[in-house]
C-alpha positions in Angstrom: -18.9 -3.4 34.6 -19.4 -6.1 32.0 -19.7 -3.9 28.9 -16.3 -2.5 29.4 -14.5 -5.8 29.0 -12.9 -6.5 25.7 -12.8 -10.2 26.1 -15.6 -12.6 26.6 -13.9 -14.4 29.4 -13.8 -11.2 31.4 -17.6 -10.9 31.5 -19.2 -12.5 34.6 -21.0 -15.6 33.6 -24.6 -16.0 34.8 -23.8 -19.1 36.9 -20.3 -18.9 38.3 -18.6 -22.1 39.1 -15.9 -22.7 41.7 -13.1 -20.2 42.3 -10.6 -22.5 40.6 -12.7 -22.9 37.6 -13.0 -19.2 37.3 -9.2 -18.7 37.5 -8.7 -21.4 34.8 -11.3 -19.6 32.6 -9.6 -16.3 33.1 -6.2 -17.7 32.3 -7.3 -19.3 29.0 -7.4 -17.2 25.9 -10.9 -16.7 24.6 -11.7 -14.8 21.4 -13.2 -11.4 21.8 -16.9 -10.9 20.9 -16.0 -9.4 17.5 -13.8 -12.4 16.7 -16.6 -14.8 17.6 -18.9 -13.2 15.0 -19.2 -14.4 11.4 -19.6 -12.7 8.1 -23.1 -13.6 7.2 -25.2 -13.2 4.0 -28.0 -11.4 5.8 -25.7 -8.8 7.3 -24.1 -8.1 3.9 -27.5 -8.0 2.2 -28.8 -5.5 4.9 -25.8 -3.3 4.2 -26.3 -3.4 0.5 -30.1 -2.8 0.4 -29.9 0.1 2.8 -27.0 1.6 0.9 -29.3 2.1 -2.1 -30.2 5.3 -0.3 -26.6 6.4 -1.0 -27.0 5.3 -4.6 -30.0 7.7 -4.9 -27.9 10.5 -3.4 -25.0 9.9 -5.9 -27.3 9.5 -8.9 -29.2 12.8 -8.2 -26.1 14.7 -7.4 -24.1 13.5 -10.5 -26.7 13.8 -13.2 -27.2 17.5 -13.0 -23.7 18.4 -14.1 -24.4 16.9 -17.5 -27.8 18.4 -17.9 -26.4 21.9 -18.3 -24.6 20.9 -21.5 -27.7 19.3 -23.1 -29.2 21.3 -25.9 -32.9 20.7 -25.0 -32.4 21.4 -21.3 -30.6 24.7 -22.1 -33.3 25.8 -24.5 -36.0 25.1 -21.9 -34.4 26.5 -18.8 -31.5 28.7 -19.8 -31.4 32.2 -21.2 -30.6 33.2 -24.7 -27.3 35.1 -25.1 -28.1 37.3 -28.1 -24.4 38.0 -28.8 -23.4 34.3 -29.2 -26.8 32.9 -30.1 -26.5 30.2 -27.5 -28.5 29.4 -24.4 -26.6 29.8 -21.2 -27.1 29.6 -17.4 -26.2 32.5 -15.3 -24.3 31.9 -12.1 -27.4 32.6 -10.0 -29.7 30.3 -12.0 -27.2 27.4 -12.2 -26.3 27.8 -8.5 -30.0 27.7 -7.6 -30.8 24.7 -9.6 -27.9 22.8 -8.2 -28.1 24.3 -4.7 -31.8 23.6 -3.9 -31.0 19.9 -3.7 -28.7 20.2 -0.7 -31.2 22.8 0.8 -33.9 20.0 0.7 -31.3 17.6 2.1 -30.7 19.9 5.0 -34.4 20.0 5.8 -34.7 16.2 5.4 -31.7 15.6 7.6 -33.1 17.8 10.4 -36.5 16.1 10.6 -35.2 12.5 10.0 -34.0 12.0 13.6 -37.5 12.4 15.1 -38.9 10.4 12.1 -36.6 7.5 12.8 -37.4 7.4 16.5 -41.2 7.6 16.0 -41.6 5.3 12.9 -38.5 3.1 13.5 -35.4 3.0 11.3 -36.7 0.6 8.7 -40.1 2.4 8.1 -38.4 5.8 8.0 -36.1 4.6 5.2 -39.0 3.1 3.2 -41.2 6.3 3.4 -38.2 8.6 2.7 -37.4 6.6 -0.5 -41.0 6.8 -1.6 -41.1 10.6 -1.1 -38.3 10.9 -3.7 -40.8 9.9 -6.4 -42.8 13.1 -5.7 -39.7 15.2 -6.5 -39.1 13.2 -9.7 -42.6 13.9 -10.9 -42.2 17.6 -10.4 -38.9 17.6 -12.3 -40.0 15.5 -15.2 -43.2 17.5 -15.7 -41.3 20.7 -16.0 -41.7 22.4 -19.4 -40.0 25.8 -19.6 -40.1 27.1 -16.1 -36.7 26.5 -14.5 -38.0 27.3 -11.0 -40.3 24.3 -11.2 -37.4 22.0 -12.0 -35.4 23.5 -9.1 -38.4 23.0 -6.7 -38.5 19.4 -7.8 -34.9 19.0 -6.7 -35.7 20.6 -3.4 -38.5 18.0 -2.8 -36.2 15.2 -3.8 -33.5 16.6 -1.5 -35.8 16.2 1.5 -35.8 12.4 0.8 -32.1 12.2 0.1 -31.3 14.2 3.3 -33.4 11.9 5.5 -31.9 8.8 4.0 -28.4 10.2 4.6 -29.1 10.2 8.3 -31.3 7.1 8.8 -29.4 4.7 6.5 -26.0 5.0 8.3 -27.9 5.0 11.7 -29.7 1.8 10.7 -26.5 0.2 9.4 -24.4 1.1 12.5 -27.1 -0.1 15.0 -27.7 -3.4 13.1 -24.2 -4.5 11.9 -22.0 -6.8 13.9 -18.9 -5.0 15.3 -16.6 -7.0 12.9 -18.5 -5.7 9.9 -19.8 -2.3 11.0 -17.2 0.0 9.4 -17.4 -2.0 6.2 -21.2 -2.0 6.0 -21.6 1.7 6.9 -18.8 2.5 4.3 -21.0 0.7 1.7 -23.2 3.8 1.8 -20.4 5.8 0.3 -19.5 3.1 -2.2 -23.1 3.2 -3.4 -22.9 7.0 -3.6 -20.0 6.7 -6.0 -21.8 4.0 -8.0 -24.8 6.3 -8.2 -22.6 9.2 -9.5 -20.9 6.9 -12.0 -24.3 5.5 -13.2 -25.6 9.1 -13.7 -22.5 10.0 -15.8 -23.0 6.9 -18.0 -26.8 7.6 -18.5 -26.1 11.3 -19.3 -23.4 10.3 -21.8 -25.8 7.9 -23.5 -28.6 10.5 -23.8 -26.7 13.7 -24.4 -27.0 13.7 -28.2 -30.8 13.3 -28.2 -32.4 16.4 -29.6 -35.7 16.0 -27.6 -36.4 16.3 -23.9 -35.7 12.6 -23.5 -32.0 13.6 -23.1 -32.7 14.8 -19.6 -36.1 13.2 -18.8 -34.8 9.6 -19.2 -32.1 10.1 -16.6 -34.6 11.7 -14.3 -37.1 8.9 -14.9 -34.7 6.2 -13.8 -34.8 7.7 -10.3 -38.2 6.1 -9.8 -36.5 2.7 -10.1 -34.0 3.2 -7.4 -36.6 4.7 -5.0 -39.0 1.8 -5.4 -36.2 -0.8 -4.9 -35.2 0.7 -1.6 -38.8 1.4 -0.5 -39.8 -2.2 -0.9 -36.5 -3.9 -0.3 -35.9 -2.5 3.2 -39.2 -3.9 4.4 -37.9 -7.5 4.1 -35.1 -6.7 6.5 -35.2 -6.8 10.4 -35.6 -3.6 12.5 -32.5 -2.3 14.2 -31.9 -4.5 17.3 -31.0 -1.5 19.4 -34.2 0.3 18.4 -36.2 -2.8 19.0 -34.7 -3.3 22.4 -35.5 0.4 23.3 -39.2 -0.4 22.5 -39.2 -3.4 24.8 -38.9 -6.1 22.1 -36.0 -7.9 23.7 -36.5 -11.3 22.1 -36.6 -9.7 18.7 -33.4 -7.8 19.4 -31.6 -10.9 20.6 -32.8 -12.9 17.5 -31.7 -10.1 15.1 -28.2 -9.8 16.7 -27.7 -13.6 16.5 -29.0 -13.8 13.0 -26.8 -11.0 11.7 -23.7 -12.3 13.5 -24.3 -15.9 12.5 -24.5 -17.4 16.0 -27.1 -19.0 18.3 -29.4 -16.6 20.2 -27.9 -18.0 23.4 -24.3 -17.5 22.3 -22.0 -15.7 24.7 -21.4 -12.8 22.3 -25.1 -12.2 22.0 -25.5 -12.2 25.8 -22.6 -9.7 26.0 -24.2 -7.3 23.5 -27.7 -7.5 25.1 -26.0 -6.7 28.4 -24.2 -3.7 26.9 -27.4 -2.4 25.4 -29.3 -3.0 28.7 -26.7 -1.2 30.8 -26.7 1.9 28.6 -30.5 1.9 28.3 -30.8 1.7 32.1 -28.4 4.7 32.5 -30.6 6.6 30.0 -33.8 5.8 31.9 -32.2 6.9 35.2 -31.5 10.2 33.5 -35.1 10.8 32.6 -36.6 11.7 29.2 -34.0 13.2 26.8 -34.3 16.8 25.7 -32.8 18.4 22.7 -30.6 20.6 24.8 -28.9 17.5 26.2 -27.0 16.9 23.0 -24.9 19.9 24.2 -25.2 19.6 27.9 -25.2 15.8 28.4 -22.1 13.8 29.6 -19.3 14.6 27.1 -21.9 15.5 24.5 -20.8 19.0 23.6 -17.5 17.6 22.5 -19.1 14.8 20.4 -21.8 17.0 18.9 -19.4 19.6 17.7 -16.9 17.0 16.5 -19.7 15.3 14.4 -20.7 18.7 12.9 -17.1 19.5 12.0 -16.3 16.1 10.5 -19.4 16.2 8.3 -18.7 19.8 7.2 -15.1 18.7 6.6 -16.3 16.0 4.2 -17.7 18.8 2.0 -14.8 21.2 2.5 -12.3 18.6 1.2 -13.6 19.9 -2.2 -14.5 16.6 -3.8 -18.0 17.8 -4.7 -16.6 20.7 -6.6 -15.6 18.2 -9.3 -18.8 16.3 -9.2 -21.1 19.3 -9.5 -19.0 21.4 -11.9 -16.8 18.7 -13.5 -18.1 19.1 -17.1 -17.7 22.9 -16.9 -14.2 22.8 -15.4 -12.8 20.3 -17.8 -14.3 22.0 -20.8 -12.2 24.9 -19.9 -9.1 22.7 -20.3 -9.8 22.3 -24.0 -11.4 18.8 -23.8 -13.8 18.2 -26.7 -16.0 15.8 -24.7 -16.1 16.7 -21.1 -18.7 13.9 -20.5 -15.9 11.4 -21.1 -13.8 13.1 -18.5 -16.6 12.9 -16.0 -16.9 9.2 -16.7 -13.2 8.8 -16.1 -13.5 10.7 -12.7 -16.5 8.6 -11.8 -14.7 5.4 -12.6 -11.8 6.4 -10.5 -14.2 7.3 -7.7 -15.8 3.8 -7.8 -12.6 1.8 -8.1 -10.8 3.4 -5.3 -13.9 3.4 -3.0 -13.8 -0.4 -3.4 -10.2 -0.3 -2.2 -11.5 1.9 0.7 -13.6 -1.0 2.0 -10.3 -2.9 2.7 -8.7 0.2 4.2 -11.5 0.9 6.7 -11.3 -2.7 7.9 -7.5 -2.9 8.2 -6.0 0.6 8.7 -8.4 2.2 11.2 -10.1 5.6 11.1 -7.5 8.0 12.3 -4.6 7.1 10.1 -6.8 6.9 7.0 -8.5 10.3 7.6 -5.2 12.1 8.2 -3.5 10.5 5.2 -6.5 11.3 3.0 -6.7 15.0 4.0 -3.0 15.5 3.6 -3.1 13.9 0.1 -6.0 16.1 -1.0 -4.2 19.2 0.3 -1.2 18.4 -1.9 -3.5 17.8 -4.9 -5.3 21.1 -4.5 -2.1 23.1 -4.2 -0.9 21.6 -7.6 -4.4 22.2 -9.1 -4.4 25.9 -8.0 -0.8 26.7 -9.1 -1.0 24.9 -12.4 -4.5 26.2 -13.3 -3.6 29.8 -12.5 0.0 30.1 -13.7 0.4 27.4 -16.4 -3.0 27.0 -18.1 -3.9 29.3 -21.0 -7.5 29.9 -20.0 -8.3 31.8 -23.2 -7.0 29.0 -25.5 -6.3 25.9 -23.4 -5.1 24.0 -26.5 -1.9 26.1 -26.3 -1.1 24.4 -23.0 -2.0 20.7 -23.3 0.4 19.6 -20.6 -1.2 21.9 -18.0 -4.6 20.6 -18.9 -3.4 17.0 -18.5 -1.9 17.9 -15.1 -5.2 19.3 -13.9 -7.1 16.2 -14.9 -4.5 13.8 -13.3 -4.4 15.7 -10.0 -8.2 16.0 -10.0 -8.3 12.2 -10.3 -5.7 11.8 -7.5 -7.8 14.1 -5.2 -10.9 12.1 -5.9 -9.0 8.9 -5.2 -7.9 10.2 -1.8 -11.5 11.3 -1.0 -13.0 8.1 -2.1 -10.6 5.9 0.0 -10.8 8.0 3.2 -13.1 11.0 3.8 -15.9 9.7 1.5 -16.7 6.4 3.3 -15.1 6.9 6.7 -16.9 10.0 7.9 -20.3 8.3 7.7 -18.8 5.4 9.8 -17.1 7.7 12.4 -20.1 9.9 12.9 -22.5 6.9 13.2 -20.3 5.6 16.0 -19.9 8.9 17.9 -23.1 9.1 20.0 -24.9 7.0 22.6 -28.3 5.6 21.6 -30.1 8.2 23.8 -28.9 11.1 21.5 -27.9 9.3 18.3 -30.9 10.3 16.2 -30.8 14.1 16.9 -27.0 14.2 16.9 -26.7 12.4 13.5 -29.4 14.7 12.1 -27.6 17.8 13.2 -24.2 16.5 12.0 -25.6 15.5 8.6 -27.4 18.8 8.3 -24.0 20.5 8.5 -22.8 18.3 5.6 -25.8 19.5 3.5 -25.3 23.1 4.6 -21.8 23.2 3.2 -22.9 21.1 0.2 -25.3 23.9 -0.6 -22.7 26.6 0.0 -20.2 25.0 -2.4 -22.8 24.2 -5.0 -24.4 27.7 -5.0 -21.3 29.9 -4.6 -18.7 28.1 -6.6 -19.6 29.8 -9.9 -19.3 33.2 -8.2 -16.0 32.3 -6.5 -14.4 30.8 -9.6 -15.5 33.8 -11.7 -13.6 36.0 -9.2 -10.5 34.0 -8.3 -10.5 31.2 -10.9 -8.2 28.3 -10.0 -7.0 30.0 -6.8 -10.2 28.4 -5.4 -8.1 25.3 -4.9 -6.2 27.1 -2.1 -9.4 27.3 -0.1 -9.9 23.5 -0.2 -6.2 22.9 0.5 -6.3 25.0 3.6 -9.4 23.2 4.8 -7.7 19.8 4.2 -4.7 20.9 6.3 -7.0 21.9 9.2 -8.8 18.6 9.0 -5.4 16.7 9.5 -5.0 18.6 12.8 -8.6 18.1 14.0 -8.5 14.3 13.4 -5.1 14.0 15.2 -6.1 15.8 18.3 -9.9 15.0 18.6 -11.0 11.8 16.9 -10.8 8.5 18.8 -9.8 5.3 17.1 -13.0 3.1 17.1 -12.0 0.2 14.9 -13.6 -3.2 15.9 -15.2 -1.7 19.1 -18.9 -2.0 20.0 -21.0 1.2 20.1 -21.4 1.0 23.8 -17.6 0.6 24.3 -17.0 3.7 22.1 -19.5 5.6 24.3 -17.5 4.7 27.3 -14.2 5.8 25.8 -15.6 9.3 25.3 -17.1 9.4 28.8 -13.7 8.4 30.2 -11.9 11.1 28.2 -9.6 8.6 26.5 -6.7 10.4 24.8 -7.4 10.3 21.0 -3.7 10.1 20.2 -3.4 6.9 22.3 -6.9 5.6 21.8 -5.9 2.8 19.4 -4.2 1.0 22.3 -6.9 1.6 25.0 -7.8 -1.6 26.8 -11.4 -1.6 28.2 -10.6 -4.6 30.4 -8.4 -2.4 32.6 -11.0 0.3 33.4 -10.9 1.0 37.2 -13.9 -0.1 39.2 -14.7 3.4 40.3 -15.5 4.3 36.7 -18.7 2.4 36.4 -20.9 4.9 38.2 -23.7 6.7 36.6 -23.3 9.0 33.6 -22.6 12.1 35.7 -19.7 10.4 37.5 -18.4 9.0 34.2 -18.2 12.4 32.7 -15.5 13.4 35.2 -13.6 10.1 35.1 -10.2 10.0 33.4 -8.5 7.3 31.5 
């Protein structure tokens, strides 16, 4: 079965020569298809433009934390505390304003799979980006009714949620294997850049007495939406989606262009063959139904794994700092919590850049386990110091404890940004065969947004009840994620999407998956999908 071979010389040539020539060809070392590909400008440009969807997500998520400390925003949408004479946000109101964004994202994620299959990956991204402008209009036009502002975030969330599914899908289907993890991880880098940019804009406008303090940051959202809406249209369609629609020549040309090789190059032939074999298997299985994401060959395992990994990204606790950072660090006695947010955002961006190297060199499994273990340690320190050492009534009495909280918050964010931030998007984008990729990614990403909402809405209620012991919840989740990755996640570094699908079908042991050799798959393993489901590695 040609698509199982890891080396180009192990794929049967269209016109075989003599037996001796074949033996000589098989004995000579030939680079693998991934090694024959080049790092091209168009592939990098594709990854960067599509990742603006991540920038939009980070920008919208990050800006709201600063709004709650702005005078005009509080006067318009908060409630007057007659005892203190200040405008405040109740836990329910603050949670609703923050939480309706991920609710919208959940809706957008669930409908995006069908949207991407019907309109194509590229057009789905363009229209989703344009829809964000509708939400921006609703938010900016809000006067004194906080519900209107919250509804605007709900509408914007539909756009962000759809982009969070279709952008990684488009990147994974289009990128050469040698660059796939790097380009999909760019999505998370742009998320962090969006968060950092929102912190900087909030810091620059926070002292304005008028509504410009929050309307200017909101208004800049139009710019990011329009750049993505128009920029994605100059890029090619996903070659795998194009092939599924019968546009074979377009798919071949796109693969060659992105990999920097000739359309007739051996590595292009190999990828077209892999796509064809998988598509033929899908056609033989008939039209896909939604229930097949649970009943298809090895699909229950992969569907649940994707849901758990995306939920795990939220349950690492990183968004706790991004949503409530200014509130948390104000309780440590800092005079300007906006500055602390900028520090956290800068750490987030810097270490995410380092993560781009890690995902290329270290692999998925080791990085995810190390990151979860690191964050678990940070949250234990955060919980113990915050509860037992920090004077919550007068934090200035315990400056050392406040400094420890900030340092270990930065360390936790550094661990997230180098591992679980970028890698989960790459791993989930690689999990599924093309037949089920759109609905499975939609469902997995919806689980991310569901837990995003749960954390954003209920955090105020939980911290009011147990305070810094909240850190133990995230520490426990991080410990569970180490175990889940070790026993269930396959190492997929530098493998094609079709080869990864085969590894799951053959029940390759995740613990030993990094050393799996596709060229040694037994001949009896290349039956139809039903037979492959029961094969063993």
